[in-house]
N, C-alpha and C positions, 0 to 999 in steps of 0.2 A: 425508647420505642420508635421515635421518629427516625433515628439512624437506621434501625432494622428495616423499616418500611422503605426508606430511601435506597438502602443497599439492595433490597429485593427488587425495587423498581429498576435500578441500574442494571441488575443482572438480566431482567426481562428485556430491557432495551437492547442490551448487547446480543442476547439470543435472537431477538427479532431482526436486528441489523445483520447478523451473520446469515440468517435464513434468506433475507432479501438480497444480500450480496450473492449468495449461491444462485438464486433465481436470475439475478442480473448477469451472472457469469455463464449461464447455460447457453449452448449454441443458438445464435439468433434470438436469444431471450425467449425461445419457444413461441415466436410469433407475437411478442409483446408490442403493443402499439406505442406510438411516440408519446402519447399522453401518459401511458402507464410508466414509461421509462423516465419521463420528467418527474412524475410523482414519486417514483422510487428514489431519484436523486435528492428531492426535497426531504423525504423521510430520513435518508442517511445523513444529510447535512444537519438537520434539526436534532437528530439523535446524538450526533457527534458533539455539537455545541453544548447540548444539555449535559452530556457526559463530562466534558471538560470543565464546565461551570461548577459541577459538583465538588471539584477539588479546590475551589476558591470559596471560602466561607464568608459569611456576612461580615465577620470581624475583620477579615483581610481587606474587604472593600472599605470598611469604616476607617482604617488607618490612613486612607487617602484624604480624609477630612482635614487632617493636620497639615498636609502638604498643599492642598488646593484651597477649598473653601468648605464651609460647614455643609454637611449632608451630600457632598460631591460623590463620595464612594457609594452611598445608598442609591443615588439617582443613576450612576454609571451601571451599577448592578442591575437596576430595573431596566435600563436601556438595552443591556445585553440580552436579558431574558425576553424583553419585548420583541427584540429583533428575531430571536429564536421562535417566539410565538407567531409572529407574522409570517416567517418563512413557511411554517407548517400549516398555518390556518388562514392565510389571507383569502383563499378562494371560498372557504366556508363563510367568512364574514361578508364577502362580496355577494354570495348567493342569499344570505340572510337579509342583507340590505335590499336586494332586488325583490325578495318576497314581500318585505314590508312596503316597498314602493308600489308593487303591483297588487297590494291588499290580499296577498296569499301568505299570511304570516306564519301560520302554525305548521311548520315542518321540522325535520331533524336538524337542518342548518340553523334555524332560529334557536332551537333548544341548545345546540352545542355553543352557538355564539353567546347567548345569555349566560350559560353556565360557566364558560371559561373566562369571559370578561369579568363576571362577578367574582370568580376565584382570584383573578389578577388584582381586582380592586381590593379585596380583603387582604391580600398579601402586601399591597402597597401601604395600606393603613397601619399595618403592624410590622412593616419591614420583615415580613414572614417568608414562607417558602413558595416560590413561584412554580416549583416543579409540578404541582398538582395540575394547574391550568394547562401547562405545556404537555404534560403526560396524557391528559384527557384528549387533547386535540391530536397528539401524535398517535395514540393507539386508535383513535377513531379513523384517522387517515390510513393507518396500516390495515384496519378492517375493511375500509372502502377499497383499498388497493387489492386485497385478496378477493373481495367480492367482484370487482371489475375483472380481475384476472380469471376467476372461475367462470363468470358469465361469458367472457371472451373465448375461453377454451371450449365451453359447451356450444357456443355459436359456431366456432371453427369446426368442431366435430360434425355438426349438422351440415355446415357448408361443404366440408370434405366429402361427406356421405352423399350429398346432393349436388356435387360438382359435376353436373351432367349437361350443363348448357353448352351447346356447340357454338364455336366461334364462326364457323364457315361450313359451306357444302361444296364439294368438288363437282364441277360440271365440265364435260368434255366439249370443247369447241375448236374446230379446225385442227383436230388431232392433238390438241394440248389441253391439259387440265387447268381450269380456272377456278379460283376460290371466290365464291359469291356469298352474299348474306343469305342465310337460310330462309328469311322472309321473302326473298325474291324467287324462290323455287316453287313452281306451280304443281298442282296435282297431275300425275301422269308423266312427269319429267323423270329422266334417268340420271341418278347421281352415282358417283364412284366413291367408295370408302376404302382407304388403304389401311394396311396393318398399323395398329397403334392409334388410329383415329376414332373419334366418337361418331356413332350413327346419328346424323342431325335430324332426320325426318322419318316418320313411319312409312313403311312400304313393303314390297314383295321382291325377293331376290330374283333378278332376271338372269344373272350370270355369276358363277363362282361359288366356291364353298369356303367355309371358315369356321373358326371357333369364336364365340362371343363371350366377353366378360359382362355378366348382367348383375354383378354384386351391388352396384349403386342403386339398382331398381328393385331387386328382389331379395337382397341379402344372401343369395346363393353363391357360394364360393366356387363351385364347380363350373367350368366353361360349358357353354351350350353349343352343340354342333348344329350347323345350318347348311342348307343346300338350296338349289334352284327351286322356286315355287313356295319356299317358306316365308311366312309373314315375319317381319322384323320391326321392332319398336325402337324409337329414338332413345338415346341415353346409354345404349350398350356400347362397349368398346370392342372394335374389331381386332382380333388377336393375331390371325395368321394370314389367310388369303385375301386377295383383292375382290371386292364385291361390287357388282352393278345392281343398283336398287331402283325399281320403279316406284315412285312415291304414290301413296294412296291418300295422303292428307296434306294440307298446308301446314307450315311450321307452327302457326298459332293454334292449330287444333291437334297437333301431334302430342304423343305421350309426354315427352320431356317438358313441353310448355305447360301442360296441365299439372304435372307434378310440381314444377316450380311455383305455379300459381297457388296450389294447395298449401305448400310449405310456407310461402310468403304471407298468406292470409290466415294461417292457423292461429297466430297469437291474437288476432282480433276477436276471436270467439272465446270469451272468458268463462271459466267455470263458476259455480256458485261460491266455492271457497274463495276464489280470487275476488269476486264481487263483494263478499263479506269482508275480506281484509281491507279493500279499498274504502268501503263505507265505515268500517271500524276505525281506520286511521284518521278519517276526517272528523269523527266525533271524539276519539281518544286523545288526540294531540292537543286541541284547545282545552279539553277537560283537565289534563295534567298540568298545563300551563297555569290555569286559574287555581288549581290545587296548590301548586308551588308558590304562587303569589300569596295565597291564604296562609300557607305554612310560614312564609317569611314575615307576615304582618300580624296575624291574629294572636299567636302565642305571646309575642312581646307586649302587645296592647293589653291582653288579659292579665299578664304579670304586673303591668304598671297600674292599670285601672282597678283591678279587683283583688289582686294578691299582695299589693304593696311591695313587690320585688323589683329588682333591676330588670331592664328589658332584655339584656343579652342579645342585642341585635345581631352581632357577628355570628353567634351560635346558630340562630334560626335562619339567617340568610344563607349560611354555609349549608345547613340541612336542606333548604329550598333548592339551592344550586345542585346539590348531590341528587336530590329528587328529580330534577330536570334531566340530568345526564342519564340516570337510570331509566327514565320514562321513554327514551327514544324508541320508536317502534320499528327500527331498521330490520331486525331479524324477521319480523312478519312480512313487512312490505316488500323486502327483497327476496326472501327465500321461497315464498309460496309460488309466485309466478315462475321463478327459476326452476322449481320442482316440476311444474307442468311442462315448461319448455324443455327440460332435460328428458322428461318422459316421452314427449313427442319426438325428440331426437333419437332416443333409444329405440322407439318403435320404427322410425324410418330406416334405421340401420338394419332392421330385420325385414325390410320390404313391406312395412305396414304404414300407410300414410293416414294420419289422423288430422282432420280438418280444423280441430280446435280443442282446447283443453277441457271445454264443457263435455265433449264426447268421451274423453278419458274418464271423467267422473261418472257419466251414465254407464259406460261399459263395465266399470267396476261393480255396478249394482245389477248387471244383467243375469237373470235366472231362467229366461225362456229364449230359445234360439229357433227361429223358423227359417227353413231352407226352401229355396226353389230347387228343382231337381236338375233340369238340363243345363249343363255348363257350370253348375255349382258343385253338385255332388257327383255328377257324371262329366265326362270329358266334352260332351256336346258334339262329338264326332260321330255322326250317324252313318251307318253303312247298310246297304241293301243286303239283307240276310237271306231272303227267298221270295219267290213269286208263286202263289198258289191259286188253283181253281181258275186259271186264266183261260178265256175263250179264244184268245188270239195269240200270236207269237210273242214270246217273252220280251224280245228287243222292241217290238212294236208297242207293247203295253208301257214299257219304260219310256219310249219316245213320247207317247201321249202324256204320260205323267210329268215328265221333265218340261215339256212345252207348256202344259197347263200351269205348272208351278214356277215358270221362268221369271215372273215378275216379283217373286217373293225372295227375301233375304234370309228366311228361316233356315236353320241347319238341315231340316228335313228336305227342303227344296234343293239345297246344295248337294245333299247326298244322292238325290234322284238324278241330278245333272251329272254328278261324277260317275254314277253307275251307267248312265246312257253313253257317256264317253265321247260324244261328238259335239261339234259346235251347233248351237241352237239358232234357228232363223226365227227371230221374234215376229217377223212379218206374217208368219203362218198363224199367229195367235191374235184373237180379238175378243171383245166382250168379256174381259176378265172380271169376275165377280168373286171377291173374297168374303166368305162368311166367317166372322171371327169365332175361333174356337171349334169350327167344324171342318173347313176345307175351302176348296176353290172350284168354281164352275167357269169354264172358258170354252170358246169356240176354236177348234184346231182344224185347219184345212176345211172349214165349213161344217165340221162335225162337232156336236155338243159333247164335251168331256167333263166329267165330275171326278175330283180326286179329294178324298178326305176320310174322316173317321165314320163310325157307324151312325153318329148323329146326322151326318150329311145324307147318308143313305135313307134314314128315316124321314128326314126333311123332304127328300125328293120322292119318298114313297117307293123306293126300289128295294126289292128283296135282296138280302146279302147273306154271305156265309161267314160266320164268326171263325176266327183263327184260333187254333189250340196252342200256338206258340206265344212266348212272352216277347213283347216288343211293341213298337209303334206300328199299327196296321193302317195302311193307306188303301182304302177300298176304291175301286175304279168302276165307273159307269160310262159307257159309250153309247151315244144316241139313246139314252134312257134305259139301257139294258146293263145288267151287272156283268162286268168283264173280268172279275178276279180281284185279288188283293196283293199288295206288296208289303213284305215284312221288313221293317227297319229297326235295328237295335242300336242302343247307345252303350258306351263302356263306362263303368264306374271308375272314378279317379282312384289311383293307387292308395292315397292316404285318407280317403273319405271315412272308412270304417274306424281307423285310428283317431281321426278328428272327432268323431262322435264320442268315442270312449274318453278322449282327452277332455272334452267339454264337461262330461259327467264328473270326471275326476276334479275338474276346476270348480265344481259347485253348481253347474247348470242343472236345474230341476227337471226341465222337460225339453226334448228336441222334437220338432214338428216339421213335416215336409208337405209343401203345397205344390201341385203340378196339374197341368192340363192333360197329362197322359191318361191312358185307360187305367181302370182300377187294378187290373191284373199286373200291369207293368209297375205301377206305383207300389203295390203291396210287395212285389218281388224285390224291388230295390230297397224299400224301407226295412224289410225283415233281414236282408243280408247285411245291412249297415247297423242295425240295432236302434233304429229311430223309434221313439215312443208313440207318435201319432202320425197318421198320413191322411191327406185329403186330396182326392184325385178328380180328374175330369172337370177342372175349374177353368172358367173364362178369366181374362185379366181382371174384370170387375169383381168376380167372385173372390179372387185372392185378396183384394182390398177389404171386402166385406168380412172375410174370414179373419184377417188380421185385426180388424175392428172388434170382432167378437172375442178374439183372444186377449186383446188389450183390456176389454171390460171384465174378463174373467180372472186376470192375474191379481195376485194379492199384494197389499201394502206397497212398499217402495220398490219392489222387484220390477226390473225393466225387461222389455222385449226387444230382441234384435232380429232383423230380417236380413238374410244373405241371398243375393241374387246377382244376375249378370245381364239379363236381356232388357230390351227397350220396354217390354210390357211389365218389367219389374219396377220401373221408375216410380210409379204411384205408390207401390207398397213400401219401397225403400224410404220414401218421404214420410209415409204415415207411421211407420214403426218408431219406437222410442229411439232406436239407433239403426241406421241402415249400413250394411256392409256390402261392398261391390267387388267383383272380380276385375282386376285392373288390366290384365294382359289380353284376355279375350272378351271382356265385358263391353257392352255398348257404351257409347259416349253419354247417352241419356242416363243409364244406370250409374255410371261413375259420377256424373254431375249431381244426381239426386242423393247419393250415398254420403254418409258421414265418415266412414272408414273405407280405404281402398287397399285390397291385397294385391300387390304388384305381380305376384307369380301364380295367382289363382289357386293357391294351396289352402284347402280348408283347415289344415293343421294350424295355420297362422292365427285362427280365431281364438283358440285357447291361449296361444302365446300373447296375443293382444290383451286378453283379459288379465293375464298374470302381470303384464307390464302396467296396466291401468291400476291394478290393486296395489302393486308395489309403490307406484307413484302416489296414490292416495294415502298409503301408510306413512310414507315420508312426509307428506303434507300435514297429516294429523300429528305426527311426532313433533314436527317443527312448531306447530301451533301450541301444543301442550307444553313443550319445553320453554318456548319464548314467553308465553303468558305466565306460566308457573314461576319461572325465575324472576320475571318482571315484578309480579305482584308481591312476592316474598321480599325482594330487595327494596321495593317502594315502601313497604311497611317498615323495614329496618332503617331506611333512609329518613323517614319521617320521625322515627323514634331516636335518631341520632346514633344508632349502632353502626350503620353503614357509612363508610367514608368514600372519597372520590375514587379510590382504587377499586373498591367493590363495585362502584358505579360503572367504572370502565369495563369490568368483566360483564356486568349485567347488560351493557349495551354492545360493545364491540365483540367481547368474547362469545356471547350467545349468537351474535350475528355470524361470526366466522364458523362456529360449530353448525349452525343451521344451513349455511351455504354449502359447506362440505358435505353435509347430509343430503342436501338437495341434489348434488352432482351424482349421487349414487344411482339416480333414476336413469342415467345414461347407460349403465351397464346391465345388459339383458341376456347375455349368453347363457347363463346358468339357470334361467327361468324355465 
């Protein structure tokens, strides 16, 4: 039986060695680190020595006793096996000793060290087989190597996807291009981006046209065409023409810096599953160590003191050592964080930035999705659609409206300024009073001008005429008299309707829209998209109150997500169970407050993010169930003496490799 086991072990060692040699022989070792290459060499040397030693039996070594001195062959055999053991395991022994020295004893290094040293000691006492001790350490190191390689690959995948940090910015000085640190470029500077270069800082194109590769930011493979006047975000790659860009942000506040900060800090926010595993390992490891000690001591003492039998110390110590090897919690401790890390990487590949693994867990439980309207479900590009009931010239009414709204950054204000089409003289405007959710009152050329919704007219007690058309209505009053209204309409995003449908297919129970727009506009947009509930004419504070109300109404563990893009959405994004912000056109405040950021503002990505989170959580639960199930079965078998060291190796290293490979699946998201 022993010969069969040893032959099987040798076959596995040979297969493992061939696999590792193939890895080593691949071009550039697929980005293998120096540490991984060194470990690979140690594994191959140790496997080769063990392979050779198997052809020399204990009897062959014993023949040396007659030529040298008594037991010389036995100790030479031990020395060769010990050398092999130290080659493969010296770093584990070193870490275990350090842990004992630092009073952090109970970890996998301690378990492996105690189990393998004990197995070596048992082999010395009986001049037995040293293969078990070396095999345990060898397979453990092979498992660690595969785990290190897998984590490295997933980190490199994320690094490649997020390889958007610019090394320099081109600034023209004295007719020549100079490369400067992006941190040195101020707001309003003009930088030049040549074909093949990364856009280093957010800005507006002042000169040139080009195609941009935005795949690292949005996951979109198709190039984006740009022209003069277009906003451009850092991290894109300029593909064709030379661009002159006037910067609108400092490098530290630009899109690329915020993305890198989000990705770098994502791992600091742990999920409940990760916290559970960390706490579990701290309790579990010392518990199994004390259990192994009890297994080694109590049965022999009971046999001697109460049963009148021989102690069989060797049998029970061997079982205790096997128990220790089986008990290593590597599969759980390594694979669970790796699953979430891979899930975050897979999401970033699709243009979805997740700020922490805890948000992936919350997103998987989301059943209610609440949307802001403007800039989220609609493009946020308002255009003047018509001017009705005006008492003065159309252009003059637009001029008054644009000047009154000139201090605002709201999309409606921008649309009025675009429709006016001329440069605004801000010196003509004074006494600007913004009434939140209603509109603006200002003095223009010494004349009182009011621009806003019907609430503003009621507040000013001015009779107004309701508009029959759907859109945002800006009522105008000049010198306290009604002067007509301007109709502004927003365009629904192409994918909004499909996004709502996809969310319902993904298991979302209710979709809700909150907006400050008029009821007529809100109802028209919600009915065209198939949204379940709509609440209109809300002030920013009303949105927070409504989300609070919805949070109190939801059932059980179901979570509520809010999707928004504006500055006034930041409080709601923070209050929801999970906040989702539009990253391309969204405000900095919204992106800062959100837990997820959609880099291309496509609402279709929300259902994609949910599918990624659910796949990630399925993998986590699979790994937990598999690791704990196999562990506990093998622990019972080890305690009963049915499991040997070879089964212990599978229960530890084998399960770890399977769990790690399963975790890496979270990186692949294309078919979701």
